[in-house]
N, CA, C and O atoms as a DFTB+ gen file, in Angstrom:
552 C
 N C O
     1  1      17.354     -38.060       4.757
     2  2      18.026     -36.908       5.304
     3  2      17.684     -36.804       6.780
     4  3      16.518     -36.903       7.164
     5  1      18.669     -36.611       7.580
     6  2      18.472     -36.501       9.016
     7  2      18.617     -35.046       9.452
     8  3      19.475     -34.309       8.967
     9  1      17.757     -34.665      10.374
    10  2      17.819     -33.324      10.926
    11  2      18.377     -33.395      12.336
    12  3      17.994     -34.253      13.132
    13  1      19.272     -32.494      12.623
    14  2      19.775     -32.385      13.987
    15  2      18.809     -31.524      14.781
    16  3      17.909     -30.893      14.228
    17  1      19.011     -31.514      16.048
    18  2      18.175     -30.677      16.903
    19  2      18.324     -29.205      16.520
    20  3      17.349     -28.455      16.551
    21  1      19.525     -28.795      16.165
    22  2      19.794     -27.422      15.762
    23  2      19.076     -27.080      14.454
    24  3      18.519     -25.990      14.318
    25  1      19.088     -28.019      13.481
    26  2      18.371     -27.796      12.211
    27  2      16.871     -27.637      12.449
    28  3      16.232     -26.749      11.884
    29  1      16.325     -28.502      13.287
    30  2      14.895     -28.446      13.587
    31  2      14.535     -27.133      14.266
    32  3      13.520     -26.524      13.929
    33  1      15.340     -26.694      15.204
    34  2      15.090     -25.431      15.889
    35  2      15.166     -24.262      14.914
    36  3      14.345     -23.346      14.975
    37  1      16.149     -24.289      14.016
    38  2      16.281     -23.231      13.014
    39  2      15.088     -23.181      12.083
    40  3      14.599     -22.097      11.763
    41  1      14.612     -24.332      11.645
    42  2      13.427     -24.373      10.783
    43  2      12.188     -23.861      11.512
    44  3      11.371     -23.143      10.934
    45  1      12.055     -24.231      12.773
    46  2      10.899     -23.783      13.554
    47  2      10.926     -22.266      13.750
    48  3       9.892     -21.609      13.634
    49  1      12.090     -21.713      14.042
    50  2      12.194     -20.261      14.216
    51  2      11.932     -19.528      12.897
    52  3      11.288     -18.478      12.885
    53  1      12.429     -20.079      11.796
    54  2      12.168     -19.479      10.490
    55  2      10.689     -19.493      10.152
    56  3      10.164     -18.504       9.640
    57  1      10.012     -20.587      10.428
    58  2       8.573     -20.684      10.168
    59  2       7.802     -19.695      11.041
    60  3       6.850     -19.067      10.577
    61  1       8.209     -19.557      12.292
    62  2       7.543     -18.606      13.190
    63  2       7.729     -17.173      12.692
    64  3       6.794     -16.374      12.738
    65  1       8.922     -16.850      12.220
    66  2       9.184     -15.494      11.712
    67  2       8.339     -15.206      10.477
    68  3       7.821     -14.099      10.326
    69  1       8.197     -16.189       9.594
    70  2       7.381     -15.999       8.395
    71  2       5.906     -15.850       8.726
    72  3       5.165     -15.221       7.970
    73  1       5.470     -16.414       9.833
    74  2       4.076     -16.280      10.230
    75  2       3.799     -14.905      10.816
    76  3       2.717     -14.353      10.611
    77  1       4.748     -14.351      11.532
    78  2       4.551     -13.064      12.206
    79  2       4.781     -11.894      11.252
    80  3       4.169     -10.843      11.442
    81  1       5.633     -12.026      10.238
    82  2       5.991     -10.924       9.347
    83  2       4.788     -10.261       8.682
    84  3       4.733      -9.032       8.672
    85  1       3.820     -10.991       8.125
    86  2       2.682     -10.308       7.507
    87  2       1.903      -9.436       8.486
    88  3       1.375      -8.394       8.097
    89  1       1.824      -9.847       9.749
    90  2       1.114      -9.044      10.731
    91  2       1.841      -7.734      11.003
    92  3       1.200      -6.699      11.185
    93  1       3.171      -7.765      11.033
    94  2       3.942      -6.546      11.253
    95  2       3.795      -5.595      10.084
    96  3       3.661      -4.388      10.287
    97  1       3.816      -6.116       8.851
    98  2       3.655      -5.270       7.665
    99  2       2.271      -4.654       7.658
   100  3       2.118      -3.463       7.383
   101  1       1.252      -5.465       7.962
   102  2      -0.117      -4.952       7.995
   103  2      -0.266      -3.891       9.081
   104  3      -0.959      -2.893       8.882
   105  1       0.378      -4.099      10.224
   106  2       0.320      -3.129      11.312
   107  2       0.965      -1.809      10.903
   108  3       0.481      -0.741      11.279
   109  1       2.061      -1.872      10.130
   110  2       2.707      -0.642       9.670
   111  2       1.774       0.136       8.744
   112  3       1.731       1.365       8.804
   113  1       1.038      -0.555       7.899
   114  2       0.066       0.106       7.024
   115  2      -1.055       0.750       7.821
   116  3      -1.470       1.870       7.527
   117  1      -1.546       0.039       8.833
   118  2      -2.603       0.589       9.692
   119  2      -2.108       1.819      10.456
   120  3      -2.854       2.781      10.636
   121  1      -0.865       1.786      10.900
   122  2      -0.300       2.943      11.606
   123  2      -0.186       4.148      10.681
   124  3      -0.451       5.274      11.102
   125  1       0.205       3.931       9.428
   126  2       0.310       5.029       8.467
   127  2      -1.063       5.626       8.183
   128  3      -1.199       6.845       8.084
   129  1      -2.074       4.782       8.052
   130  2      -3.442       5.268       7.823
   131  2      -3.917       6.054       9.030
   132  3      -4.513       7.121       8.883
   133  1      -3.656       5.536      10.223
   134  2      -4.054       6.218      11.455
   135  2      -3.398       7.594      11.559
   136  3      -4.052       8.561      11.950
   137  1      -2.111       7.691      11.214
   138  2      -1.402       8.966      11.285
   139  2      -1.961       9.964      10.271
   140  3      -2.057      11.156      10.564
   141  1      -2.325       9.490       9.091
   142  2      -2.836      10.382       8.043
   143  2      -4.245      10.865       8.352
   144  3      -4.561      12.036       8.144
   145  1      -5.095       9.964       8.850
   146  2      -6.502      10.313       9.072
   147  2      -6.784      10.827      10.474
   148  3      -7.832      11.426      10.715
   149  1      -5.865      10.601      11.396
   150  2      -6.116      10.996      12.774
   151  2      -7.210      10.166      13.417
   152  3      -7.834      10.607      14.382
   153  1      -7.454       8.967      12.895
   154  2      -8.470       8.082      13.450
   155  2      -9.865       8.313      12.893
   156  3     -10.824       7.690      13.348
   157  1      -9.990       9.202      11.911
   158  2     -11.309       9.479      11.334
   159  2     -11.807       8.282      10.532
   160  3     -11.018       7.455      10.074
   161  1     -13.105       8.203      10.372
   162  2     -13.714       7.109       9.614
   163  2     -13.462       7.296       8.119
   164  3     -13.500       8.414       7.605
   165  1     -13.204       6.181       7.429
   166  2     -12.975       6.201       5.988
   167  2     -14.245       5.776       5.274
   168  3     -14.852       4.765       5.626
   169  1     -14.646       6.541       4.279
   170  2     -15.806       6.144       3.482
   171  2     -15.327       5.646       2.124
   172  3     -14.276       6.059       1.635
   173  1     -16.094       4.772       1.534
   174  2     -15.784       4.263       0.201
   175  2     -16.295       5.259      -0.827
   176  3     -17.339       5.882      -0.631
   177  1     -15.564       5.407      -1.916
   178  2     -15.964       6.333      -2.963
   179  2     -15.370       7.707      -2.726
   180  3     -14.895       8.012      -1.632
   181  1     -15.400       8.529      -3.754
   182  2     -14.840       9.868      -3.650
   183  2     -13.402       9.948      -4.122
   184  3     -12.883      11.038      -4.360
   185  1     -12.765       8.814      -4.258
   186  2     -11.398       8.748      -4.772
   187  2     -11.339       7.588      -5.769
   188  3     -11.931       6.531      -5.549
   189  1     -10.619       7.806      -6.858
   190  2     -10.490       6.776      -7.886
   191  2      -9.033       6.353      -7.980
   192  3      -8.141       7.190      -8.123
   193  1      -8.800       5.049      -7.899
   194  2      -7.469       4.471      -8.022
   195  2      -7.467       3.552      -9.240
   196  3      -8.271       2.624      -9.338
   197  1      -6.550       3.826     -10.166
   198  2      -6.409       2.997     -11.352
   199  2      -5.056       2.301     -11.289
   200  3      -4.009       2.949     -11.288
   201  1      -5.094       0.966     -11.236
   202  2      -3.873       0.151     -11.193
   203  2      -4.131      -1.095     -12.026
   204  3      -5.274      -1.539     -12.138
   205  1      -3.079      -1.667     -12.614
   206  2      -3.292      -2.862     -13.421
   207  2      -3.693      -4.048     -12.541
   208  3      -3.277      -4.146     -11.386
   209  1      -4.497      -4.934     -13.095
   210  2      -4.882      -6.133     -12.362
   211  2      -3.696      -7.083     -12.231
   212  3      -3.504      -7.712     -11.190
   213  1      -2.897      -7.181     -13.304
   214  2      -1.708      -8.033     -13.301
   215  2      -0.511      -7.197     -13.753
   216  3      -0.557      -6.525     -14.783
   217  1       0.558      -7.252     -12.961
   218  2       1.806      -6.574     -13.313
   219  2       2.866      -7.632     -13.520
   220  3       3.144      -8.424     -12.619
   221  1       3.460      -7.650     -14.700
   222  2       4.489      -8.650     -14.982
   223  2       5.744      -8.413     -14.167
   224  3       6.432      -9.365     -13.798
   225  1       6.049      -7.159     -13.881
   226  2       7.261      -6.819     -13.148
   227  2       6.895      -5.855     -12.024
   228  3       6.323      -4.795     -12.275
   229  1       7.222      -6.220     -10.788
   230  2       6.892      -5.371      -9.646
   231  2       7.757      -4.138      -9.519
   232  3       7.490      -3.294      -8.664
   233  1       8.795      -4.002     -10.347
   234  2       9.669      -2.834     -10.256
   235  2       9.010      -1.557     -10.746
   236  3       9.300      -0.483     -10.220
   237  1       8.132      -1.640     -11.739
   238  2       7.490      -0.443     -12.285
   239  2       6.026      -0.730     -12.554
   240  3       5.664      -1.200     -13.632
   241  1       5.195      -0.450     -11.579
   242  2       3.757      -0.650     -11.703
   243  2       3.104       0.725     -11.819
   244  3       3.183       1.517     -10.880
   245  1       2.458       1.028     -12.952
   246  2       1.842       2.345     -13.113
   247  2       0.518       2.445     -12.347
   248  3      -0.310       1.534     -12.393
   249  1       0.336       3.561     -11.648
   250  2      -0.933       3.815     -10.966
   251  2      -1.356       5.255     -11.234
   252  3      -0.529       6.114     -11.540
   253  1      -2.648       5.501     -11.115
   254  2      -3.207       6.851     -11.199
   255  2      -4.225       6.998     -10.078
   256  3      -4.997       6.080      -9.801
   257  1      -4.220       8.161      -9.436
   258  2      -5.205       8.465      -8.407
   259  2      -5.826       9.822      -8.709
   260  3      -5.164      10.729      -9.212
   261  1      -7.106       9.941      -8.393
   262  2      -7.777      11.229      -8.531
   263  2      -8.903      11.298      -7.512
   264  3      -9.561      10.301      -7.213
   265  1      -9.106      12.490      -6.992
   266  2     -10.164      12.732      -6.014
   267  2     -10.570      14.192      -6.118
   268  3      -9.942      15.050      -5.498
   269  1     -11.612      14.491      -6.892
   270  2     -12.053      15.877      -7.019
   271  2     -12.357      16.486      -5.648
   272  3     -13.096      15.908      -4.852
   273  1     -11.788      17.637      -5.391
   274  2     -12.012      18.322      -4.121
   275  2     -11.120      17.844      -2.988
   276  3     -11.386      18.159      -1.828
   277  1     -10.089      17.107      -3.287
   278  2      -9.194      16.615      -2.233
   279  2      -8.067      17.606      -1.980
   280  3      -7.612      18.293      -2.895
   281  1      -7.624      17.673      -0.735
   282  2      -6.465      18.505      -0.422
   283  2      -5.196      17.656      -0.359
   284  3      -4.093      18.190      -0.472
   285  1      -5.339      16.331      -0.180
   286  2      -4.191      15.425      -0.161
   287  2      -4.657      14.009      -0.491
   288  3      -5.784      13.622      -0.183
   289  1      -3.770      13.252      -1.120
   290  2      -4.022      11.834      -1.398
   291  2      -2.781      11.053      -0.977
   292  3      -1.668      11.372      -1.393
   293  1      -2.979      10.029      -0.149
   294  2      -1.897       9.161       0.280
   295  2      -2.063       7.802      -0.397
   296  3      -3.168       7.262      -0.451
   297  1      -0.961       7.252      -0.915
   298  2      -0.967       5.944      -1.570
   299  2      -0.119       4.984      -0.747
   300  3       1.010       5.302      -0.375
   301  1      -0.673       3.804      -0.468
   302  2       0.013       2.779       0.311
   303  2       0.039       1.461      -0.453
   304  3      -0.930       1.113      -1.129
   305  1       1.135       0.735      -0.348
   306  2       1.238      -0.628      -0.843
   307  2       1.360      -1.506       0.400
   308  3       2.436      -1.611       0.988
   309  1       0.262      -2.132       0.795
   310  2       0.195      -2.783       2.100
   311  2       1.107      -3.994       2.253
   312  3       1.401      -4.387       3.382
   313  1       1.560      -4.592       1.168
   314  2       2.425      -5.756       1.264
   315  2       3.908      -5.446       1.195
   316  3       4.726      -6.358       1.318
   317  1       4.280      -4.190       1.002
   318  2       5.691      -3.805       0.944
   319  2       6.280      -3.711       2.348
   320  3       5.544      -3.474       3.306
   321  1       7.588      -3.892       2.489
   322  2       8.212      -3.726       3.801
   323  2       7.972      -2.334       4.384
   324  3       7.797      -2.191       5.594
   325  1       7.963      -1.314       3.534
   326  2       7.596       0.038       3.931
   327  2       6.357       0.409       3.126
   328  3       6.473       0.721       1.941
   329  1       5.171       0.385       3.739
   330  2       3.933       0.531       2.963
   331  2       3.693       1.915       2.364
   332  3       3.004       2.017       1.349
   333  1       4.225       2.966       2.942
   334  2       3.988       4.306       2.414
   335  2       4.667       4.504       1.074
   336  3       5.888       4.388       0.975
   337  1       3.892       4.803       0.041
   338  2       4.444       4.990      -1.302
   339  2       4.598       6.467      -1.604
   340  3       5.686       6.923      -1.957
   341  1       3.509       7.220      -1.468
   342  2       3.552       8.647      -1.801
   343  2       2.389       9.369      -1.144
   344  3       1.351       8.774      -0.856
   345  1       2.580      10.657      -0.913
   346  2       1.500      11.541      -0.495
   347  2       1.530      12.750      -1.399
   348  3       2.540      13.449      -1.486
   349  1       0.422      12.997      -2.072
   350  2       0.299      14.129      -2.984
   351  2      -0.539      15.198      -2.298
   352  3      -1.663      14.934      -1.872
   353  1       0.008      16.408      -2.191
   354  2      -0.706      17.530      -1.590
   355  2      -1.111      18.507      -2.687
   356  3      -0.327      18.806      -3.588
   357  1      -2.343      19.001      -2.601
   358  2      -2.876      19.906      -3.612
   359  2      -3.258      21.231      -2.961
   360  3      -3.983      21.264      -1.966
   361  1      -2.760      22.318      -3.537
   362  2      -3.074      23.642      -3.039
   363  2      -4.375      24.158      -3.629
   364  3      -4.994      23.495      -4.460
   365  1      -4.788      25.340      -3.198
   366  2      -6.050      25.902      -3.689
   367  2      -6.016      26.254      -5.180
   368  3      -7.072      26.359      -5.803
   369  1      -4.846      26.435      -5.757
   370  2      -4.751      26.790      -7.175
   371  2      -4.500      25.578      -8.082
   372  3      -4.240      25.741      -9.274
   373  1      -4.577      24.377      -7.529
   374  2      -4.359      23.176      -8.333
   375  2      -5.481      23.031      -9.361
   376  3      -6.660      23.162      -9.031
   377  1      -5.102      22.763     -10.592
   378  2      -6.094      22.612     -11.663
   379  2      -6.936      21.360     -11.469
   380  3      -8.139      21.367     -11.729
   381  1      -6.304      20.288     -11.013
   382  2      -7.045      19.059     -10.733
   383  2      -6.357      18.331      -9.586
   384  3      -5.166      18.523      -9.338
   385  1      -7.101      17.516      -8.907
   386  2      -6.562      16.744      -7.796
   387  2      -6.337      15.313      -8.286
   388  3      -7.069      14.391      -7.924
   389  1      -5.318      15.155      -9.109
   390  2      -4.988      13.859      -9.692
   391  2      -3.473      13.746      -9.826
   392  3      -2.762      14.743      -9.946
   393  1      -3.005      12.502      -9.802
   394  2      -1.570      12.249      -9.958
   395  2      -1.382      10.860     -10.553
   396  3      -2.223       9.975     -10.393
   397  1      -0.268      10.695     -11.236
   398  2       0.094       9.373     -11.747
   399  2       1.583       9.171     -11.523
   400  3       2.371      10.114     -11.587
   401  1       1.952       7.927     -11.260
   402  2       3.340       7.591     -10.991
   403  2       3.536       6.097     -11.210
   404  3       2.587       5.373     -11.514
   405  1       4.750       5.652     -11.057
   406  2       5.064       4.222     -11.092
   407  2       5.593       3.849      -9.718
   408  3       6.404       4.570      -9.136
   409  1       5.129       2.725      -9.207
   410  2       5.528       2.297      -7.876
   411  2       6.173       0.918      -7.941
   412  3       6.053       0.211      -8.942
   413  1       6.849       0.552      -6.881
   414  2       7.502      -0.753      -6.778
   415  2       6.715      -1.598      -5.780
   416  3       6.410      -1.157      -4.672
   417  1       6.392      -2.832      -6.203
   418  2       5.638      -3.744      -5.348
   419  2       6.454      -5.007      -5.107
   420  3       7.040      -5.565      -6.035
   421  1       6.487      -5.451      -3.858
   422  2       7.259      -6.635      -3.485
   423  2       6.610      -7.920      -3.996
   424  3       7.306      -8.912      -4.215
   425  1       5.323      -7.919      -4.187
   426  2       4.598      -9.099      -4.641
   427  2       3.133      -8.753      -4.775
   428  3       2.756      -7.583      -4.707
   429  1       2.302      -9.769      -4.964
   430  2       0.862      -9.557      -5.073
   431  2       0.354      -8.947      -3.777
   432  3       0.628      -9.460      -2.692
   433  1      -0.386      -7.851      -3.892
   434  2      -0.844      -7.135      -2.699
   435  2      -1.900      -6.108      -3.048
   436  3      -2.212      -5.876      -4.216
   437  1      -2.450      -5.490      -1.996
   438  2      -3.422      -4.415      -2.162
   439  2      -2.711      -3.079      -2.191
   440  3      -1.810      -2.817      -1.393
   441  1      -3.131      -2.236      -3.127
   442  2      -2.681      -0.850      -3.190
   443  2      -3.879      -0.012      -2.746
   444  3      -4.986      -0.192      -3.252
   445  1      -3.659       0.898      -1.806
   446  2      -4.739       1.680      -1.215
   447  2      -4.464       3.160      -1.420
   448  3      -3.333       3.617      -1.249
   449  1      -5.503       3.914      -1.787
   450  2      -5.415       5.372      -1.887
   451  2      -6.426       5.970      -0.915
   452  3      -7.596       5.588      -0.906
   453  1      -5.961       6.909      -0.099
   454  2      -6.828       7.590       0.862
   455  2      -6.748       9.076       0.578
   456  3      -5.663       9.656       0.535
   457  1      -7.907       9.687       0.385
   458  2      -7.969      11.111       0.069
   459  2      -8.549      11.892       1.237
   460  3      -9.553      11.502       1.833
   461  1      -7.890      13.009       1.551
   462  2      -8.437      13.935       2.536
   463  2      -9.203      14.987       1.750
   464  3      -8.616      15.763       0.996
   465  1     -10.523      15.006       1.931
   466  2     -11.368      15.924       1.180
   467  2     -11.415      17.284       1.863
   468  3     -11.044      17.420       3.029
   469  1     -11.877      18.291       1.120
   470  2     -11.876      19.661       1.640
   471  2     -12.736      19.828       2.886
   472  3     -12.458      20.695       3.715
   473  1     -13.781      19.010       3.031
   474  2     -14.658      19.133       4.201
   475  2     -14.097      18.417       5.433
   476  3     -14.747      18.380       6.478
   477  1     -12.883      17.844       5.313
   478  2     -12.244      17.182       6.440
   479  2     -12.518      15.689       6.522
   480  3     -11.949      15.005       7.373
   481  1     -13.371      15.176       5.661
   482  2     -13.640      13.735       5.660
   483  2     -12.581      13.007       4.835
   484  3     -11.793      13.635       4.129
   485  1     -12.570      11.689       4.930
   486  2     -11.588      10.871       4.238
   487  2     -12.299       9.813       3.400
   488  3     -13.279       9.209       3.836
   489  1     -11.791       9.603       2.197
   490  2     -12.335       8.599       1.291
   491  2     -11.241       7.603       0.945
   492  3     -10.056       7.936       0.948
   493  1     -11.652       6.379       0.647
   494  2     -10.690       5.301       0.416
   495  2     -11.058       4.514      -0.836
   496  3     -12.234       4.293      -1.124
   497  1     -10.039       4.096      -1.569
   498  2     -10.198       3.175      -2.690
   499  2      -9.031       2.204      -2.655
   500  3      -7.926       2.570      -2.256
   501  1      -9.271       0.967      -3.070
   502  2      -8.188      -0.011      -3.084
   503  2      -8.289      -0.889      -4.317
   504  3      -9.351      -1.034      -4.921
   505  1      -7.157      -1.468      -4.669
   506  2      -7.075      -2.340      -5.826
   507  2      -6.034      -3.413      -5.552
   508  3      -4.960      -3.123      -5.025
   509  1      -6.352      -4.654      -5.909
   510  2      -5.398      -5.742      -5.758
   511  2      -4.602      -5.881      -7.046
   512  3      -5.166      -5.984      -8.135
   513  1      -3.271      -5.882      -6.903
   514  2      -2.385      -6.030      -8.056
   515  2      -1.651      -7.350      -7.910
   516  3      -0.981      -7.587      -6.904
   517  1      -1.777      -8.215      -8.917
   518  2      -1.072      -9.503      -8.917
   519  2       0.267      -9.291      -9.618
   520  3       0.311      -8.889     -10.781
   521  1       1.352      -9.562      -8.908
   522  2       2.699      -9.355      -9.425
   523  2       3.328     -10.721      -9.724
   524  3       3.351     -11.602      -8.865
   525  1       3.837     -10.884     -10.945
   526  2       4.464     -12.152     -11.308
   527  2       5.943     -12.183     -10.936
   528  3       6.452     -13.245     -10.578
   529  1       6.652     -11.052     -11.010
   530  2       8.048     -10.947     -10.598
   531  2       8.142      -9.806      -9.590
   532  3       7.874      -8.656      -9.936
   533  1       8.520     -10.108      -8.346
   534  2       8.568      -9.106      -7.291
   535  2       9.606      -8.028      -7.554
   536  3      10.624      -8.271      -8.201
   537  1       9.330      -6.816      -7.036
   538  2      10.225      -5.691      -7.272
   539  2      11.079      -5.319      -6.086
   540  3      12.034      -4.558      -6.241
   541  1      10.775      -5.825      -4.907
   542  2      11.554      -5.470      -3.712
   543  2      12.391      -6.664      -3.284
   544  3      12.269      -7.148      -2.159
   545  1      13.229      -7.128      -4.174
   546  2      14.121      -8.218      -3.838
   547  2      13.507      -9.598      -4.029
   548  3      14.100     -10.599      -3.624
   549  1      12.305      -9.666      -4.653
   550  2      11.632     -10.961      -4.802
   551  2      11.817     -11.566      -6.155
   552  3      11.306     -12.654      -6.420
C-alpha cells in the first residue's frame, strides 16, 4: 500500500490530535475542580464514593456518594468530553448528605467526588471504573 503526501499529512495530524485530546479533557476537569473549590486544598477522606470496579456498559454506571456534614458534593468523570456529572447541594434540614445516581462514562476512567464540608474545607475521593463498552459514542 502506498501513501501519498496528503495521506501521510492526514495521519500525522490525526495522531497529533489524539495526543493532545487527553490533556484538554484533563484540563477541563481541573478547571471544574478549581471553580468548585476556589483553589482550596483537597484532603483525602471525609467523602465516600462507591462505584463498580468494572462496568460492562458505560451508558448506565451506578454510583453512590456520601459525606456526613457536607453542604455540597460534586461528581466528575475525568475521561468524559464534559467531565462535570452532577453537583448535589444539601440544605440544613437534609436528613443525610448522600446521593445515588447512574452516570454515563465514555470509557475506562477515574470518577472523582469532591465534598464541600460545613467548615469550608474540601474532601476528595476517587475510584477507577473499567468500562468494557463505552457510553459516549464509544
